[in-house]
N, C-alpha and C positions, 0 to 999 in steps of 0.2 A: 295332384289329387291324392297322393299317398298319405296314409294316416301318420301323424307325427307321434311317435312312441317314445317312452321314457328311456329305453335302453339304446345307447349310441350304436350306430351301425357298425363301427369299428370293433366293438366287443361282442357283437352278435354271434351266437353259435346255436347249434341244434339243442344243446343242453339248456342254454339260457332261454331259448324260445319255448321249450317244453315246460319250463317253470313259470312262464309269463302267459296268463290266459289271453291278455290283449294281443300279444305278439302271435301266439299260436292261432288265434282266431283269424288274424290277418293272413297268415301263411296258408291256412286251410281254405279260406275264401278265395285267395289268389290262385291256388291250385285248381279250384273249381272253375273259375273264370277262364283260365288258360286251357283247361281240358275242353271246355265248350268251344273255344276258339280254334282248338287243334283239329276238331273233327272235320269240318269242311275243307280245311287246308290239306290235311292228310289225304282225303279222298281226291281232291283236285290234283295233287302231286302224283298220286297213283295213276290217274288217268294220263298225265303227261308222260310218265314212265312206261305206260302201256301194260300195266299190271292190274290185278283185281284190287278194289278198294281195301280189302282186308290186309293186303300186303303193306300198304302205307299206314294203316291204322295200327297194326301190330308193331311196325317199325317205330312209330311214335311212342307207343307204350314202352317197349323195351329200351329205346334210347333214353327216354326221360328217367325211367327208374334206375337204369344202370349208371348214367352220368351223375345222378344225384348222389350216388355212393362213391364213385371213383374220380369224378371230375375235380378240377382245381378252382372253378369259379362258382361259389354258392349263388343260388337263385337264378342261374342261367338255364334256359330251356333248350334242350336238344331233342330233335324229332326228325321225321322225314321232311326234306326241304325241296324247294323248287330247283335250286342249283344242282343238287345231286340227281334229281329226277331228269333234268336236261342232259346230264352227263351220261346216265345209264340208259336213256331211252333207245338209242340205236342198238345197243347190245341186247336189250330185252326184245325189241322187235325182230331182230335177225336170229337170235339163238335161243330165246325163251327164258323162263323164270329161273331154271336151275343154274344157267350160266351167270345170270344176274346175281344170284345169291353167292356163287363162287367168287365173283368179283368183289362183292361186299366184304367177304371174309378176308380176301387178299388185301383189300384197302385198309381193313382194320389192322392187319399185321404191319403194313407199310407205315401207317400213322404211328404205331408204337415205336417202330425202328427210327423213323425220322425225328420223333419227339425226343427219344433218348440220345440222338446225335446232336441235339441242340437247335432244331429248326425254330423253336420259339424265340430264340435270341434275335432272329432276323426282324422281329417286330420293331426293334430300335431304329430300323431304316425306313419305317413308315412315318413320313412327316405329318404335322398337324393338318396341313391343307388337304392331304389325302383323307385323313380321318373325317374332316368336315364334309368333303365331297361324298365320302362313304355314307355318312349319316343322312345327308340331303337326298342322295340317290335312293337310299333305303326308304325314306319318307315318300318319295315319288312312286316307287315300285309298289309300296303297300297300298297307296291310293289307287293307282292304275289297276291293280289286281282286283279292285272292287267294281270297276266299271262294267265288266260283263254281267254283274248282278243288278246293274242299274239301267241296262239297255234292253229294249224289247221285253219289258216286264209289265205286269198290271200296274195301273196308275196308283193303286193303293200302296205300292211299295214305297213311293217317295214320301208321303206323309209319315209312314211308319219309321223310315230312316230319320226323318226330321225329329220325330218324337223321341227316338232313341238318343239322338245327339243332345236334345234339350235336357233329357234326364241326366246324362253324363256331365253336362256343363253346370246345371243348376243344383243337383242333389248334393254334391260335395260342399256347397255353400251352406247347406242346412245341416247335414250330418255326414260323417265318414264311418259310421258304425258298420255299414255293409258297402262293399265296392259298388260304385255306380254302374259299371258295366254289367254286373250280375243282376242288379235290379232291372236294368233296361231289358236284358234278355228274358227274365222271368215275366215281367209285365207284358212285353210284346207277344210272348208265347201264349200267355193266358188269354190275351185279347184275341189272338188268332184262333184259339180253340173255342172260346166262349161264343164268339160271333161268327164262327165258321168262315173265316176270311180265306179267300182263294188266292194265296200268294205263294211264291216258291219257298220251299223249306229244305232243311238238311237232308231229308229223305230223298229229295229229288236229285241230290248230288251223286248218289250211288248207294248200293246195298251195304248195310251195316252187318258186321259179323255176328253170329249167334253162338259162337263157341270160343274157348280160350285158345291162344296160340300153342302150337305143339313143336317139339324138337324136330329139326329137319336137316338132314345132311344132303347137300346137292348131288343129284344123280348125274354126274359128269365124269368122263374118263380122266384120270389123273395122269395126263401126259403133257409133253412139251407143247403139243398143238393146242391143247386147252389153255395152257399158260400164255401162249402167244396171243390167244384171242382175248383173254380177260385182263392181261397185264396192263395194256394201255388205258383201259377204262378204270381199273383199280387205282393206277397211279394218279389219273385225273381226279377220281373221287377223293383220294387221300389228300392231295394238294388243295383242292377246292374246299374240302371239309375243314382242313386245318386252318386255312386262311380265313374263312368266314368265322370259324369258332374263336380264333385268337383275336380277330378284329372285334367281334362281339364282346369277348371277355374284357378287352381294353375299354370298350365303350361303357360297359357296366361298371368297371373300376372307376371311371370318371364320374358317372352318375352317382355312385354310392360313396365316393371318396375313400375307397379301400383298395388294397392290392391283392392280386390273386396269383397263384402259381401257374404260369402259362405252360411250363413243361408238363406238369401233372395234368392240366387240361388237355394237352395234346395227346398223351398216351391214354388218358381217360376216354377221349373220343374214339381211339382205336379199339379199346376194350368194348365200348358200347356198340361199335359196329360189328365186332366179332359176335357178341351176344345177339344182336339183331339178326345177323345172317344165320345163326344157328336156330333161330325161331322163324325163319322164312320171311324176314323183313327186307325192305329195299334199301336199308342204310340211311344215314342222315348226318346232320351236324347241328351246330348251334342254330336256333331259329330266332332270328332277330326280332321280328314283329311280336311273337309271343313272349319273348324275353322282355320287351318293352312293356307289354301288358302286365307281366309279372312284377317287374321291378319299378317301373315309372308310374304306372297307373294304379296298381294294386298295393304297392309298397312292400312287397316281399323282399326278404334279405337272407334267407337261409335255404339249405338243401331240402327242407320239409316241403316247401311249395313245389319244387321241381319233382320230388318223389310223388307227392300227392297228385300232381297234374297227370302223371302217367297212370297212377292207380285209378283216379277218377275217370280218365279217358276209357280205360278198359271196362270199368264198371258201367259207365254210361252206355257204351256201344253194345256191350254184351248183355248186361242185365236190364238196362232201361232203353234199349234201342228204339222201341216203338214210341216212347215219349220224346227222346232226343230228335227223332226224325221229324217231329212237329215244330221244332224251333224254326221260326221264319228266318230266312237268310238276311232279311232287312235288319234284324237285330244285330247279327254278326257283322254286317257291313258297317253299321253305325259304330260299333266298337273299333273296327279296324281304321275307320276314318279318323276317329279320335286319336288312335295310336299314331297315325300318319302326321296329324297336326302337332302332336306332342313330340314326335321324333325330329321333325325339321328344325334345323338350327337357323331360326329366323334372323338372328343377329348377323349371321355371316352373309346374308343377302340383302341386308339393309343398305340403301344408297350411301349413308354416311360411312358405313364400314367398307364398302367397296371403293369409295374414294380414297380412304386412308391406306388400304391394303396394297402392297406392291403387286404390280401386274403379274409377276411370275407366280405368286401365291394364288391369285384368282384364276390364272390359267390352269394350274394344277387341279384346283377344286373343280373347275368346269369340265376339264378332261375326264376326271374321275366320274362325275355325274353323267356326262354325255355317253361314255362307253358303257357304263353300268345300265343306264336306261335303254340304250340301243340294243344291248345283248341280253338284258334281263339276268345278268350274271354279275354279282358283286365282286367276285374274284377277278374277273377280267378288268373291271373298272379300277380296282386297287392296283393291279399290276401295271396298267397303263399310267395311272396317276403317279406311282413311284418312279417309273421310267421317265416320265415327263419332268418330275421334280429333279431327278438326277441330271438330266440333260440341261435343264435351265440353270441348275446350280453350277455345273461344270462350265457353262458358257459365261456365267456371271463372274466366277472366280478367275477364269482364264484372262479376263480383261484387267485383272489387278496386277499382272506381272509386267515389269518394266525393266529395260536395260538403260543404265545411265553412265555416261562418260564422267568419271569422278576424279581422275588424276593423271598427270604426266610427269612422273618422277625425273625423267630425262628425255632427251630427244629420241631415244630408241625404245622407249617403253610407254605403253598406254594401259590404264587400268579401267576396266568396266565393272560396275556393280550391278548384279542381277537381283531384283527384289520381287518377292512373291512366291506363291506355291507352284512348283514345277511338276506338272503331270502331262498326260497326253494332249489335253486340250490347250494348255498354255505353252508347252514347250515346242509344239510344232512350228509356231511362228518365230521362235527364238532365233533360228538360224539366219533370219533375214534382218536382224537388228545390229549386225556388225559390219564395219567398213573393211572388208578383206583387202581391197586394193590400196586404200589410203593409210591404213594403220602402219605403225613402225614395225621393226623386226620382232620385238617382244610384246606380247599381249598377255595381260593378267586379267582373269575373270574371277571376281570376288563374289562368292555365294554365301557370305555371312548372313545376309538377310533373306535367304530363301531356303527351300527344302526340296530334295529330290524324292519324289514319291513312286516313280515307276521306271520300267525299262525304256520307255519311249524317250524320257528325258536324257538318260544315259546315251542312247543312240544319237540324240540331237547334239549333245556335247561332243561326242566322237566325230560327228559330221562337221561341226564347227572347227575342231582341231585339224581335221583332214583338209578342209578348205584353206585354212591358214598355212598348213604345211605345203600345199600345192603352190603357194606364193613365196615359199622360202622363209616362212615366219614361224615362230614357236609360241605355244600357248601354255600358260601356267594357270591351273585352277586352284584357288585357295578358299579358305573360310568354310569348308564343308563341316557340318556338324557330324557327330559320330554315326548316326543312322545313314545319313546321305553319303558319307565317306565309305562306309561298308558296302552300300549298294553300288557305288561308283566303281570301287576297286574290283568287286566281284563280277560286274557286267561289262565294264569298259573293254573295248576291243573284241567283245564276243557277239556284238549285235550286227556286224556288217557295216558297210559304208553308209547305208541309209540314204544319203543324198549324193 
């Protein structure tokens, strides 16, 4: 649906966008659409966290504006999110708002420290199947989040949602001058006001603020007891926020065919949470649904759209709150359904693709989707997906190791060749591959076609040598490459008998 512009995405910058009326218009309108979509989400997440709606709305404003300046991924939207709300809800319920804000500030510090220590580099260990599961789970969560707005509602809501969907499907075929989601929101709101339609609106979600956010230092005792209370929540916020933000940044990289600075994005999220906490916000991270609206639906590519999303959000809820409150939820539901459809990787679940894909890859994708949907937490799904991928990879590689009887130079010598990668999963069975009773006095184990990766393998080789020694036989290990030899010399004899 995104407008095709003359300036390539790879060379796009704020300076270039400001000099291009077409690009600037796209960025401005994208920011407006995202701001409208942020309002009910921020209110809903505030309710989940057990705080006043203003806390979520102010958090979304400060997060978006700050990350637009310090973040590493242009056009990505950060705001109050459901994942963060779920993490902080117990703290808010038990200890109140000030402890929540203190936890947000500590989480920001932790994110900065972790990012400077190189946590972003861990993204290389996230396989493609986990990314596909992440995207598909996201699509499902975005869709299911709309269901409460479609259940036990006036019958008029359903045709309004259908009209909104038709506008967003058909309008881009005619013109892309104005984002279709914005047109759908404006037309459905106008119809609701003109015909006095009795349908749920944004105002029903919670009270909108009427003043600007103000500087706030949490009124908590600065003691170790306070730290012990907020530290677990702050660490969970920091990790969940970093994981979701880095995964979203990678997703936007793929969509836009550009590269972003993940380390900068990580510490940028930390700074944004510090700013948010100092203005009394509930904290947040990258917001995947709104990012998809901004990048995939509206065609935004620069920091302008992110910055304006925050500015428009504040202006709308503070200056035009009475008008914004009239926006029917049906319009926003239609927008999010379109985001859900556009986010789903339909190719990955096509029967033809599933038949060709190795079972292990499909298992990893399904595990990621299942855990994410069950917990409503993308971070948990990604963690389980990565662990599943690692276990299946270790299991697959372990079967590639073999022991072969290759030579008998004389009647007192037997040569074995060990082939494959030797680590804990493959070397544990290695001890059972030798004939300790039937072999001659001298046994040679040739490791020219293998590599020692860990201490478990060294312990296994020691155990093999010990078993032969118990039979009065000697073992000579040859063919070690430099790294394997260094590891073997350093650890051999230090691991215990093992077997």
